[in-house]
N, CA, C and O atoms as a GROMACS GRO file, in nm:
protein
  464
    1VAL      N    1   0.388   0.270   1.686
    1VAL     CA    2   0.344   0.330   1.522
    1VAL      C    3   0.242   0.349   1.510
    1VAL      O    4   0.153   0.310   1.586
    2GLN      N    5   0.223   0.438   1.378
    2GLN     CA    6   0.031   0.480   1.338
    2GLN      C    7   0.092   0.449   1.228
    2GLN      O    8   0.214   0.441   1.217
    3LEU      N    9  -0.026   0.422   1.099
    3LEU     CA   10  -0.010   0.423   1.018
    3LEU      C   11  -0.154   0.485   0.946
    3LEU      O   12  -0.267   0.443   0.973
    4GLN      N   13  -0.124   0.596   0.848
    4GLN     CA   14  -0.261   0.639   0.773
    4GLN      C   15  -0.275   0.662   0.658
    4GLN      O   16  -0.221   0.754   0.597
    5ALA      N   17  -0.372   0.555   0.600
    5ALA     CA   18  -0.369   0.568   0.466
    5ALA      C   19  -0.506   0.640   0.429
    5ALA      O   20  -0.606   0.654   0.500
    6SER      N   21  -0.485   0.676   0.315
    6SER     CA   22  -0.621   0.752   0.224
    6SER      C   23  -0.617   0.754   0.070
    6SER      O   24  -0.594   0.651   0.007
    7GLY      N   25  -0.631   0.827   0.035
    7GLY     CA   26  -0.624   0.842  -0.112
    7GLY      C   27  -0.761   0.733  -0.234
    7GLY      O   28  -0.789   0.756  -0.352
    8GLY      N   29  -0.802   0.649  -0.164
    8GLY     CA   30  -0.854   0.530  -0.220
    8GLY      C   31  -1.020   0.646  -0.205
    8GLY      O   32  -1.047   0.743  -0.135
    9GLY      N   33  -1.104   0.559  -0.323
    9GLY     CA   34  -1.166   0.594  -0.416
    9GLY      C   35  -1.302   0.498  -0.492
    9GLY      O   36  -1.332   0.387  -0.448
   10LEU      N   37  -1.380   0.570  -0.622
   10LEU     CA   38  -1.452   0.499  -0.685
   10LEU      C   39  -1.340   0.519  -0.870
   10LEU      O   40  -1.271   0.616  -0.900
   11VAL      N   41  -1.357   0.429  -0.930
   11VAL     CA   42  -1.279   0.510  -1.063
   11VAL      C   43  -1.278   0.420  -1.109
   11VAL      O   44  -1.249   0.312  -1.057
   12GLN      N   45  -1.343   0.463  -1.342
   12GLN     CA   46  -1.384   0.343  -1.436
   12GLN      C   47  -1.272   0.279  -1.436
   12GLN      O   48  -1.174   0.331  -1.384
   13PRO      N   49  -1.265   0.152  -1.496
   13PRO     CA   50  -1.191   0.053  -1.602
   13PRO      C   51  -1.096   0.192  -1.616
   13PRO      O   52  -1.137   0.301  -1.655
   14GLY      N   53  -0.906   0.145  -1.560
   14GLY     CA   54  -0.834   0.209  -1.702
   14GLY      C   55  -0.838   0.339  -1.602
   14GLY      O   56  -0.954   0.305  -1.576
   15GLY      N   57  -0.826   0.416  -1.549
   15GLY     CA   58  -0.881   0.496  -1.498
   15GLY      C   59  -0.710   0.551  -1.339
   15GLY      O   60  -0.668   0.448  -1.286
   16SER      N   61  -0.667   0.633  -1.306
   16SER     CA   62  -0.577   0.645  -1.175
   16SER      C   63  -0.665   0.617  -1.045
   16SER      O   64  -0.780   0.581  -1.022
   17LEU      N   65  -0.531   0.659  -0.958
   17LEU     CA   66  -0.606   0.646  -0.790
   17LEU      C   67  -0.435   0.662  -0.745
   17LEU      O   68  -0.346   0.578  -0.760
   18LYS      N   69  -0.425   0.812  -0.680
   18LYS     CA   70  -0.338   0.760  -0.520
   18LYS      C   71  -0.379   0.722  -0.442
   18LYS      O   72  -0.496   0.702  -0.411
   19LEU      N   73  -0.268   0.701  -0.385
   19LEU     CA   74  -0.327   0.646  -0.240
   19LEU      C   75  -0.195   0.687  -0.193
   19LEU      O   76  -0.105   0.694  -0.276
   20SER      N   77  -0.165   0.722  -0.034
   20SER     CA   78  -0.044   0.784   0.022
   20SER      C   79  -0.077   0.728   0.154
   20SER      O   80  -0.199   0.715   0.169
   21CYS      N   81  -0.007   0.692   0.254
   21CYS     CA   82   0.004   0.614   0.367
   21CYS      C   83   0.120   0.712   0.458
   21CYS      O   84   0.231   0.725   0.407
   22ALA      N   85   0.094   0.778   0.588
   22ALA     CA   86   0.162   0.858   0.646
   22ALA      C   87   0.192   0.744   0.820
   22ALA      O   88   0.139   0.682   0.912
   23ALA      N   89   0.270   0.772   0.781
   23ALA     CA   90   0.399   0.665   0.912
   23ALA      C   91   0.395   0.775   1.041
   23ALA      O   92   0.407   0.897   1.028
   24SER      N   93   0.376   0.702   1.167
   24SER     CA   94   0.416   0.840   1.214
   24SER      C   95   0.470   0.740   1.418
   24SER      O   96   0.400   0.640   1.435
   25GLY      N   97   0.544   0.761   1.505
   25GLY     CA   98   0.562   0.741   1.591
   25GLY      C   99   0.756   0.635   1.538
   25GLY      O  100   0.832   0.630   1.441
   26ASP      N  101   0.743   0.573   1.680
   26ASP     CA  102   0.891   0.535   1.667
   26ASP      C  103   0.943   0.394   1.517
   26ASP      O  104   0.939   0.270   1.517
   27MET      N  105   0.986   0.498   1.408
   27MET     CA  106   0.999   0.406   1.233
   27MET      C  107   1.183   0.310   1.314
   27MET      O  108   1.227   0.196   1.297
   28SER      N  109   1.208   0.368   1.354
   28SER     CA  110   1.408   0.303   1.333
   28SER      C  111   1.412   0.217   1.309
   28SER      O  112   1.501   0.195   1.228
   29ASN      N  113   1.304   0.061   1.364
   29ASN     CA  114   1.305  -0.060   1.330
   29ASN      C  115   1.254  -0.100   1.251
   29ASN      O  116   1.211  -0.214   1.229
   30THR      N  117   1.252   0.037   1.170
   30THR     CA  118   1.168  -0.034   1.038
   30THR      C  119   1.211  -0.221   0.866
   30THR      O  120   1.309  -0.201   0.794
   31ILE      N  121   1.194  -0.248   0.861
   31ILE     CA  122   1.234  -0.337   0.730
   31ILE      C  123   1.187  -0.223   0.648
   31ILE      O  124   1.255  -0.139   0.587
   32SER      N  125   1.038  -0.238   0.659
   32SER     CA  126   0.941  -0.225   0.527
   32SER      C  127   0.864  -0.103   0.559
   32SER      O  128   0.848  -0.049   0.669
   33LEU      N  129   0.804  -0.055   0.398
   33LEU     CA  130   0.670  -0.027   0.401
   33LEU      C  131   0.644  -0.081   0.271
   33LEU      O  132   0.708  -0.091   0.167
   34ASN      N  133   0.462  -0.134   0.332
   34ASN     CA  134   0.404  -0.242   0.258
   34ASN      C  135   0.268  -0.159   0.150
   34ASN      O  136   0.265  -0.040   0.120
   35TRP      N  137   0.180  -0.250   0.117
   35TRP     CA  138   0.075  -0.186   0.093
   35TRP      C  139   0.030  -0.354   0.040
   35TRP      O  140   0.090  -0.440  -0.025
   36TYR      N  141  -0.090  -0.350   0.095
   36TYR     CA  142  -0.160  -0.521   0.120
   36TYR      C  143  -0.274  -0.491   0.056
   36TYR      O  144  -0.280  -0.368   0.050
   37ARG      N  145  -0.381  -0.546  -0.002
   37ARG     CA  146  -0.506  -0.569  -0.011
   37ARG      C  147  -0.561  -0.644  -0.012
   37ARG      O  148  -0.520  -0.744  -0.071
   38GLN      N  149  -0.657  -0.645   0.035
   38GLN     CA  150  -0.779  -0.760   0.070
   38GLN      C  151  -0.954  -0.726  -0.030
   38GLN      O  152  -1.025  -0.630   0.000
   39ASP      N  153  -0.986  -0.809  -0.124
   39ASP     CA  154  -1.134  -0.784  -0.124
   39ASP      C  155  -1.210  -0.863  -0.058
   39ASP      O  156  -1.161  -0.968  -0.016
   40SER      N  157  -1.376  -0.825  -0.026
   40SER     CA  158  -1.471  -0.877   0.021
   40SER      C  159  -1.451  -1.042  -0.038
   40SER      O  160  -1.422  -1.048  -0.158
   41GLY      N  161  -1.462  -1.171   0.032
   41GLY     CA  162  -1.412  -1.277   0.051
   41GLY      C  163  -1.289  -1.394  -0.031
   41GLY      O  164  -1.282  -1.510  -0.073
   42LYS      N  165  -1.212  -1.276  -0.019
   42LYS     CA  166  -1.086  -1.330  -0.098
   42LYS      C  167  -0.908  -1.338   0.046
   42LYS      O  168  -0.862  -1.262   0.130
   43PRO      N  169  -0.881  -1.446   0.004
   43PRO     CA  170  -0.764  -1.341   0.096
   43PRO      C  171  -0.734  -1.282   0.125
   43PRO      O  172  -0.822  -1.198   0.111
   44ARG      N  173  -0.594  -1.202   0.207
   44ARG     CA  174  -0.545  -1.107   0.207
   44ARG      C  175  -0.378  -1.098   0.048
   44ARG      O  176  -0.303  -1.187   0.006
   45GLU      N  177  -0.386  -0.998   0.024
   45GLU     CA  178  -0.250  -0.964  -0.110
   45GLU      C  179  -0.206  -0.885  -0.099
   45GLU      O  180  -0.239  -0.769  -0.072
   46PHE      N  181  -0.045  -0.978  -0.140
   46PHE     CA  182   0.073  -0.868  -0.148
   46PHE      C  183   0.027  -0.770  -0.265
   46PHE      O  184  -0.073  -0.796  -0.332
   47VAL      N  185   0.123  -0.625  -0.292
   47VAL     CA  186   0.075  -0.555  -0.368
   47VAL      C  187   0.234  -0.476  -0.390
   47VAL      O  188   0.287  -0.483  -0.500
   48ALA      N  189   0.308  -0.396  -0.264
   48ALA     CA  190   0.422  -0.362  -0.324
   48ALA      C  191   0.428  -0.361  -0.185
   48ALA      O  192   0.357  -0.367  -0.085
   49SER      N  193   0.653  -0.344  -0.259
   49SER     CA  194   0.690  -0.242  -0.035
   49SER      C  195   0.772  -0.184  -0.102
   49SER      O  196   0.764  -0.163  -0.223
   50ARG      N  197   0.875  -0.149  -0.019
   50ARG     CA  198   0.967  -0.093   0.003
   50ARG      C  199   1.032  -0.070   0.092
   50ARG      O  200   0.999   0.032   0.152
   51THR      N  201   1.168  -0.156   0.154
   51THR     CA  202   1.312  -0.167   0.203
   51THR      C  203   1.294   0.023   0.240
   51THR      O  204   1.243   0.117   0.178
   52THR      N  205   1.375   0.008   0.385
   52THR     CA  206   1.493   0.111   0.402
   52THR      C  207   1.624   0.129   0.344
   52THR      O  208   1.715   0.209   0.362
   53ASP      N  209   1.602   0.013   0.255
   53ASP     CA  210   1.752   0.023   0.175
   53ASP      C  211   1.668   0.082   0.091
   53ASP      O  212   1.573   0.039   0.157
   54GLY      N  213   1.624   0.130   0.021
   54GLY     CA  214   1.523   0.128  -0.109
   54GLY      C  215   1.491   0.027  -0.192
   54GLY      O  216   1.451   0.076  -0.298
   55THR      N  217   1.489  -0.134  -0.196
   55THR     CA  218   1.452  -0.176  -0.262
   55THR      C  219   1.338  -0.235  -0.274
   55THR      O  220   1.333  -0.340  -0.210
   56ILE      N  221   1.213  -0.202  -0.350
   56ILE     CA  222   1.147  -0.215  -0.418
   56ILE      C  223   1.055  -0.371  -0.421
   56ILE      O  224   1.134  -0.458  -0.383
   57GLU      N  225   0.936  -0.425  -0.449
   57GLU     CA  226   0.890  -0.510  -0.505
   57GLU      C  227   0.752  -0.461  -0.518
   57GLU      O  228   0.703  -0.353  -0.485
   58TYR      N  229   0.704  -0.558  -0.572
   58TYR     CA  230   0.528  -0.536  -0.686
   58TYR      C  231   0.536  -0.696  -0.727
   58TYR      O  232   0.616  -0.781  -0.765
   59ALA      N  233   0.357  -0.674  -0.683
   59ALA     CA  234   0.291  -0.828  -0.727
   59ALA      C  235   0.295  -0.898  -0.812
   59ALA      O  236   0.340  -1.001  -0.761
   60ASP      N  237   0.278  -0.915  -0.910
   60ASP     CA  238   0.282  -1.031  -1.010
   60ASP      C  239   0.180  -0.876  -1.122
   60ASP      O  240   0.208  -0.787  -1.202
   61SER      N  241   0.026  -0.947  -1.035
   61SER     CA  242  -0.088  -0.880  -1.112
   61SER      C  243  -0.057  -0.654  -1.072
   61SER      O  244  -0.143  -0.567  -1.071
   62VAL      N  245   0.040  -0.645  -1.057
   62VAL     CA  246   0.023  -0.484  -1.062
   62VAL      C  247   0.188  -0.416  -1.132
   62VAL      O  248   0.221  -0.302  -1.165
   63LYS      N  249   0.247  -0.521  -1.133
   63LYS     CA  250   0.382  -0.443  -1.209
   63LYS      C  251   0.374  -0.366  -1.347
   63LYS      O  252   0.294  -0.428  -1.416
   64GLY      N  253   0.407  -0.295  -1.393
   64GLY     CA  254   0.403  -0.184  -1.463
   64GLY      C  255   0.298  -0.114  -1.469
   64GLY      O  256   0.294  -0.041  -1.568
   65ARG      N  257   0.171  -0.107  -1.366
   65ARG     CA  258   0.045   0.026  -1.323
   65ARG      C  259   0.117   0.020  -1.249
   65ARG      O  260   0.225   0.022  -1.308
   66PHE      N  261   0.141   0.009  -1.079
   66PHE     CA  262   0.151   0.041  -1.023
   66PHE      C  263   0.301   0.120  -0.946
   66PHE      O  264   0.417   0.083  -0.935
   67THR      N  265   0.272   0.168  -0.930
   67THR     CA  266   0.458   0.269  -0.825
   67THR      C  267   0.466   0.273  -0.726
   67THR      O  268   0.364   0.313  -0.670
   68ILE      N  269   0.561   0.245  -0.656
   68ILE     CA  270   0.534   0.331  -0.513
   68ILE      C  271   0.645   0.413  -0.488
   68ILE      O  272   0.740   0.440  -0.561
   69SER      N  273   0.627   0.436  -0.414
   69SER     CA  274   0.695   0.596  -0.386
   69SER      C  275   0.693   0.623  -0.231
   69SER      O  276   0.586   0.614  -0.170
   70GLY      N  277   0.834   0.662  -0.152
   70GLY     CA  278   0.806   0.681  -0.078
   70GLY      C  279   0.975   0.768   0.020
   70GLY      O  280   1.075   0.707  -0.016
   71ASP      N  281   1.012   0.890   0.126
   71ASP     CA  282   1.088   0.982   0.179
   71ASP      C  283   1.210   0.889   0.196
   71ASP      O  284   1.228   0.767   0.186
   72ASN      N  285   1.274   0.978   0.219
   72ASN     CA  286   1.435   0.866   0.263
   72ASN      C  287   1.404   0.831   0.497
   72ASN      O  288   1.466   0.767   0.582
   73ALA      N  289   1.294   0.910   0.496
   73ALA     CA  290   1.277   0.940   0.668
   73ALA      C  291   1.148   0.814   0.699
   73ALA      O  292   1.116   0.809   0.818
   74LYS      N  293   1.086   0.732   0.621
   74LYS     CA  294   1.044   0.623   0.620
   74LYS      C  295   0.906   0.674   0.639
   74LYS      O  296   0.823   0.596   0.686
   75THR      N  297   0.882   0.757   0.618
   75THR     CA  298   0.744   0.823   0.668
   75THR      C  299   0.597   0.802   0.618
   75THR      O  300   0.484   0.809   0.665
   76THR      N  301   0.662   0.772   0.491
   76THR     CA  302   0.531   0.781   0.399
   76THR      C  303   0.609   0.664   0.264
   76THR      O  304   0.725   0.636   0.235
   77LEU      N  305   0.497   0.632   0.221
   77LEU     CA  306   0.443   0.584   0.140
   77LEU      C  307   0.361   0.614   0.029
   77LEU      O  308   0.252   0.639   0.082
   78ASP      N  309   0.345   0.629  -0.109
   78ASP     CA  310   0.228   0.644  -0.202
   78ASP      C  311   0.262   0.550  -0.295
   78ASP      O  312   0.376   0.514  -0.324
   79LEU      N  313   0.151   0.511  -0.344
   79LEU     CA  314   0.134   0.414  -0.458
   79LEU      C  315  -0.004   0.453  -0.491
   79LEU      O  316  -0.121   0.450  -0.452
   80GLN      N  317   0.111   0.507  -0.627
   80GLN     CA  318   0.027   0.537  -0.755
   80GLN      C  319  -0.051   0.428  -0.840
   80GLN      O  320   0.035   0.363  -0.900
   81MET      N  321  -0.189   0.376  -0.874
   81MET     CA  322  -0.253   0.309  -0.925
   81MET      C  323  -0.301   0.372  -1.075
   81MET      O  324  -0.381   0.462  -1.100
   82ASN      N  325  -0.196   0.261  -1.191
   82ASN     CA  326  -0.287   0.295  -1.337
   82ASN      C  327  -0.339   0.253  -1.372
   82ASN      O  328  -0.398   0.184  -1.288
   83ARG      N  329  -0.395   0.227  -1.525
   83ARG     CA  330  -0.500   0.091  -1.535
   83ARG      C  331  -0.572   0.095  -1.510
   83ARG      O  332  -0.656   0.089  -1.600
   84LEU      N  333  -0.624   0.107  -1.372
   84LEU     CA  334  -0.696   0.060  -1.315
   84LEU      C  335  -0.748  -0.043  -1.406
   84LEU      O  336  -0.754  -0.031  -1.528
   85ARG      N  337  -0.812  -0.213  -1.292
   85ARG     CA  338  -0.931  -0.256  -1.328
   85ARG      C  339  -1.017  -0.318  -1.257
   85ARG      O  340  -0.994  -0.315  -1.136
   86GLN      N  341  -1.102  -0.370  -1.288
   86GLN     CA  342  -1.212  -0.394  -1.199
   86GLN      C  343  -1.122  -0.492  -1.062
   86GLN      O  344  -1.112  -0.468  -0.942
   87GLU      N  345  -1.070  -0.602  -1.144
   87GLU     CA  346  -0.928  -0.663  -0.953
   87GLU      C  347  -0.948  -0.627  -0.907
   87GLU      O  348  -1.031  -0.645  -0.818
   88ASP      N  349  -0.850  -0.504  -0.944
   88ASP     CA  350  -0.825  -0.445  -0.822
   88ASP      C  351  -0.926  -0.393  -0.762
   88ASP      O  352  -0.998  -0.294  -0.760
   89THR      N  353  -0.915  -0.449  -0.733
   89THR     CA  354  -1.114  -0.354  -0.606
   89THR      C  355  -1.104  -0.380  -0.507
   89THR      O  356  -1.114  -0.502  -0.503
   90ALA      N  357  -1.089  -0.340  -0.409
   90ALA     CA  358  -1.025  -0.458  -0.256
   90ALA      C  359  -1.036  -0.256  -0.106
   90ALA      O  360  -1.046  -0.133  -0.104
   91VAL      N  361  -1.027  -0.349  -0.044
   91VAL     CA  362  -0.946  -0.271   0.095
   91VAL      C  363  -0.789  -0.205   0.070
   91VAL      O  364  -0.699  -0.288   0.055
   92TYR      N  365  -0.763  -0.106   0.068
   92TYR     CA  366  -0.580  -0.148   0.074
   92TYR      C  367  -0.513  -0.177   0.240
   92TYR      O  368  -0.564  -0.242   0.331
   93TYR      N  369  -0.421  -0.124   0.238
   93TYR     CA  370  -0.389  -0.235   0.410
   93TYR      C  371  -0.262  -0.083   0.381
   93TYR      O  372  -0.269  -0.033   0.269
   94CYS      N  373  -0.165  -0.025   0.476
   94CYS     CA  374  -0.050   0.077   0.490
   94CYS      C  375  -0.008  -0.109   0.628
   94CYS      O  376  -0.055  -0.185   0.712
   95VAL      N  377   0.127  -0.068   0.532
   95VAL     CA  378   0.230  -0.214   0.687
   95VAL      C  379   0.348  -0.207   0.709
   95VAL      O  380   0.434  -0.238   0.626
   96VAL      N  381   0.373  -0.159   0.839
   96VAL     CA  382   0.526  -0.150   0.850
   96VAL      C  383   0.574  -0.345   0.909
   96VAL      O  384   0.506  -0.419   0.980
   97GLN      N  385   0.675  -0.368   0.861
   97GLN     CA  386   0.757  -0.428   0.860
   97GLN      C  387   0.872  -0.423   0.955
   97GLN      O  388   0.974  -0.372   0.909
   98ARG      N  389   0.877  -0.479   1.116
   98ARG     CA  390   0.984  -0.396   1.180
   98ARG      C  391   1.091  -0.452   1.234
   98ARG      O  392   1.135  -0.520   1.141
   99ARG      N  393   1.163  -0.468   1.325
   99ARG     CA  394   1.320  -0.592   1.349
   99ARG      C  395   1.247  -0.609   1.496
   99ARG      O  396   1.308  -0.695   1.560
  100ILE      N  397   1.121  -0.547   1.582
  100ILE     CA  398   1.118  -0.603   1.693
  100ILE      C  399   0.912  -0.559   1.702
  100ILE      O  400   0.818  -0.517   1.637
  101VAL      N  401   0.954  -0.612   1.836
  101VAL     CA  402   0.746  -0.648   1.876
  101VAL      C  403   0.666  -0.486   1.867
  101VAL      O  404   0.712  -0.396   1.936
  102PRO      N  405   0.604  -0.472   1.822
  102PRO     CA  406   0.545  -0.577   1.713
  102PRO      C  407   0.565  -0.563   1.626
  102PRO      O  408   0.556  -0.450   1.580
  103TYR      N  409   0.624  -0.725   1.507
  103TYR     CA  410   0.681  -0.693   1.433
  103TYR      C  411   0.580  -0.636   1.306
  103TYR      O  412   0.634  -0.570   1.217
  104THR      N  413   0.473  -0.654   1.302
  104THR     CA  414   0.360  -0.627   1.223
  104THR      C  415   0.266  -0.494   1.256
  104THR      O  416   0.216  -0.456   1.362
  105VAL      N  417   0.263  -0.453   1.160
  105VAL     CA  418   0.189  -0.318   1.236
  105VAL      C  419   0.068  -0.280   1.118
  105VAL      O  420   0.141  -0.231   1.031
  106TRP      N  421   0.001  -0.277   1.091
  106TRP     CA  422  -0.142  -0.257   1.010
  106TRP      C  423  -0.198  -0.109   1.031
  106TRP      O  424  -0.200  -0.066   1.146
  107GLY      N  425  -0.244  -0.025   0.921
  107GLY     CA  426  -0.336   0.026   0.925
  107GLY      C  427  -0.393   0.024   0.956
  107GLY      O  428  -0.395  -0.061   1.046
  108GLN      N  429  -0.536   0.114   0.935
  108GLN     CA  430  -0.673   0.108   0.852
  108GLN      C  431  -0.715   0.108   0.700
  108GLN      O  432  -0.670   0.207   0.642
  109GLY      N  433  -0.780   0.035   0.629
  109GLY     CA  434  -0.742   0.033   0.517
  109GLY      C  435  -0.872   0.160   0.447
  109GLY      O  436  -0.947   0.249   0.488
  110THR      N  437  -0.832   0.095   0.320
  110THR     CA  438  -0.890   0.291   0.215
  110THR      C  439  -0.911   0.178   0.096
  110THR      O  440  -0.838   0.098   0.037
  111GLN      N  441  -1.098   0.229   0.092
  111GLN     CA  442  -1.184   0.139  -0.006
  111GLN      C  443  -1.115   0.186  -0.132
  111GLN      O  444  -1.107   0.306  -0.158
  112VAL      N  445  -1.057   0.072  -0.224
  112VAL     CA  446  -1.085   0.117  -0.382
  112VAL      C  447  -1.167   0.084  -0.481
  112VAL      O  448  -1.149  -0.036  -0.459
  113THR      N  449  -1.216   0.083  -0.540
  113THR     CA  450  -1.333   0.069  -0.644
  113THR      C  451  -1.331   0.053  -0.754
  113THR      O  452  -1.362   0.165  -0.794
  114VAL      N  453  -1.317  -0.013  -0.847
  114VAL     CA  454  -1.273   0.010  -0.951
  114VAL      C  455  -1.407  -0.019  -1.034
  114VAL      O  456  -1.427  -0.137  -1.060
  115SER      N  457  -1.499   0.071  -1.076
  115SER     CA  458  -1.630   0.025  -1.153
  115SER      C  459  -1.681   0.112  -1.327
  115SER      O  460  -1.650   0.230  -1.338
  116SER      N  461  -1.722   0.074  -1.394
  116SER     CA  462  -1.777   0.186  -1.459
  116SER      C  463  -1.932   0.160  -1.436
  116SER      O  464  -2.014   0.240  -1.480
   0.00000   0.00000   0.00000
């Protein structure tokens, strides 16, 4: 399984960005596709997830501002980020959770910087 994240960049507070994750390879054992983020010097943080049965979860810090969507083939996961804040600045990672080894696969990150 390989994950390719894109869409990061620099945006002003209050602005919007859309991240995209494209997954390839054998996705048949996928449990969920997820977004995590990590800012410099801070622990890795869960952002949002979508299971293969369509269940969606968000971190409290992004509820009402971020929305994820994906295709039923479990090969894409977009993250629409609205009303961005400076504290949303981080490297965002697309992550897949699987039923078999390797249980977790991380993609390369994409940098999101929220600054005036």
